[in-house]
N, C-alpha and C positions, 0 to 999 in steps of 0.2 A: 542573549537571544539574537544578536546581530548576524552571526554566521548562518544560523538555521533559517532566519527570515530571508536573508539574501538567497540562500539555496532553494527555499520554497518558492520564492518569486521566480527564480530562474527555471524551476521545474514547470511552473504554470506556463511561463512564456514559451518553453520548448514545445509543450503540447498544443498551445494556442497556435503556434506557427504551422503545425501539421494540419489542423482542422479549419483554420480561418478561411482559407480560400477553396475549400472543397465545394464542388457543385452539389446542389441540394439533394440530388438522388443518391450521391455517395454517402450522405449522412445516414441513409437507410441501410447501409451495408451491415450485414450481420457480423458480430464479433464472436470470438470463441466462447465468450460468456453468454451463451444462449439463454433466453431469447432476446438478449440486448443487442441493439444496433449502436452505431457510433453516437447518435443523438442521445440514446439512453445513458451512455457512459458519461457524457458531458453534463446532462441534467442531474445525474446522480452526484457528480462532483460539486456542482453548483449548490445543490440542496445541503449537502453535508459541510461545505465550506461556510454556508450561512449558519448552520447549527453550531459549528465550531466557533465562529465569531461570537455567537450569542453566549456560548459557554465562557469565553474569555472576557466578555464585556459585561454580562449580566447573568452571573451564575445562578442567582435566585430564580430568574425567569426560565433559565434552562432546566432547573430543577422541576419547575411546574410542567415543563414540556415532557420531562421524563415520567412524571406521575401520570400524565395523559397517555403516554406510550404504554406504560405498564398496565394501566387500567383497561386498555383495549388494544392489544397488540395487532389483532387482525385489521382493525380500522387504520392503524398506522401503516401497516404493510400495503393496504389498499391505496392509501394516500401516496405512498412512495411510487406505486405503479403509475400514477397519473400526473404527479407534479412535474410541470414543465413539458409534458408530452405534446400538448397542442400549441406550444409556443413556436412562432416562426423562427427560423435559424438565427437571423440577426438579433431578435429579441433574446433568445437563449444565450447567445454569445455575450450580449450586454449584461445579462443577469450574472452569468458566471464571472465575467471580468469584475463586476462591482463587488460581488461577494468575496472573491479571492483577495482583492485589494483591501477590503475591510478586514479580512481575516489577518493578513500580514501586518497591517497597522495595529490590530488588537494585540497580536503577539509581541510586537516591538515595544508596546507600552507597559509590559509586565516583566517580572523576573523569571528566570529559568526554573526556579524551585517553587514558584507559586502553584498551588494545587487547583486544578480545574476539573469540574464534573464532566463525565462522558457517559456513554451507554453501558459501560462496565464500571469498574472501580475508578475513583478519582485518579488523575494523572498529573505529573509535573507539567508545567507549561512547555518545557523543552521536549518531553516525551509526546505531548499533545501535538506540537508542531511537527515533530519527526513522523508521527503517524499520518498526518495530513500529507506530508511529502511522499511517504510510502504509497498512500492511496492514489495520489496524483500520478505517480510513476507506474503503479500497477495497472490502473485503469487506462493509462496512456499506452501501456504495452498491449492491451487488448485492441486499442485503435491501430497501433503499428502492425499488429498481426493481421487485423482485418484488411488493412490496405496492402499487406505483404511488403512492408517496408523494413529494411534493416536499420535498427536503432544504433546511433553512435552515442554511447554512454559517457558519463563524466565521473569525476571523483565524488559527485553528490551521492553516489551509491554507498559511500561509507555510512551515511545515516541509516540506510535501509539494512545494510549488512549488520550494523551494530544492533538494530532492532531485532533482526533475525536471531542473533546470538542470545540476546537477553530474553527472548520469548521461548527459549528452549523448554523451561519448566512449564510455561503456559500451554505449549503444544500438547503436553500430556495431561495436566490437570483439567484442561478444557474438555478432554475426552473422558474424564473420570478415571484416569489411569495414574498409577504411582510414577513419580518422576525418577528416572534412572539415576543411580548414584555414580555411575561411570562418568568421569570428566572427558570432554571432547576438546581437542586442539583444533582451532580453525585458522588456516593460513590462506589468505586471499590476495590475488594480484589485482591491484586497482587498474582502471583504464589508463592511468598515468604511468603505470609500471611500478609504483610503490607497493610495498608489502604491508598488509594489514593483518594483525594477529590477535587472537583471543585464546584464553585457556592455557593450562600448564604445558610447557615445552616437552615434558616427558610423558604426556598422556599416551596411552596405548591406542586410543581411538582418535582418528584425525580426518579432517576434511580440508582439502587444498585444491586450488585452481582459480579460475577467473571469478572475480567478485560478481560479475554480471550473472553467471550461472547460479551462484549461491542465492543472490537476491531473487532471481526468477523462481527458485524452488521454494524459499520461505514465503514468498507472496503467492504461491500456488499458481504460477503461470507456466511452469515447465515441470516435467517429471525429471528426477535426478539423473536417470539414465539417458536423457536427451541433452545433457550438459557435458562439459569437459571437466567436471569435478572428479577428483580422486577421493574415494571414501573408503576408509580403513576402519574395521571394527563393527561389531554388531550394533552397539548403541548409536554410533555415528550413522550407520545405514538406516536404522529404525527411525532416528530423528528426521532424516531427510525424506522419509516416507510419510511422516506425520506433521512436519513443520507447518506452522501457521502463525504468521507475524501480525495478524490483524484481529480485531475484536469480533465478537459474535459467536454463534454456535459453531461447533467443530465441523469442519468441512474437509473433503479430500481433494487433493490436487489432481491434475490431469493424469491419464494413464500414459504409459510409454508410447511415444510416437504420436500422441493425440494433438500436440501443439508444436510440432516441429515446423518451422517456416523455411529457414535457409541454413540447414546444417545444425550442428551442436553449438550451444551457447557456452 
């Protein structure tokens, strides 16, 4: 768990550096994930870092939390709308920093194959931590876009890219659709210039290009046509239109041109 914990901590710190010195009025800036502003993005991360830490340290208590959620989903959603909303910014930042620190420490104390409960099926601790890194990066992208900042990505994207590839089937079953039998080759260029690959080399369907673009698509932060990805084959194209690397009900990503900030990613 050492590497994922180190990378998760770094992802937290990268987003912290963007928001820590924002003037208070800029925290109210609307993000592309309407109706959320920047403050909403950070309080969302703080709350679910808290829940993830509970899952990793007290799974029985987290199970009781899930029972409460399932018994009254509307009440849970209403709670999410308000949690942290009235916190002054310094208090919110303190909360987020405490919860994310507690979370990383919790992950560091367990094994990568330990099973942890979550809002869907149980996950390995490694997958659990990877999902939190993805969430931090994805909601961070909303903040970067709101502030119209160009993000400088790192090879931490490999975690998100791998999650995107492994959720190929989920992107279909979550929509009640049959998983395509066609295999897809994925070849991504890392920010460092390294090549990351998944799938059979002789696959007829193929996705290639910058890792950043692929991660933005599977996290539903860009439409595939607004990236520099080269997509060959019907299944590959269909996947990029349905890709969803996060838990929860099936959702659709942005439409073409909807989230272009500074050219193609």
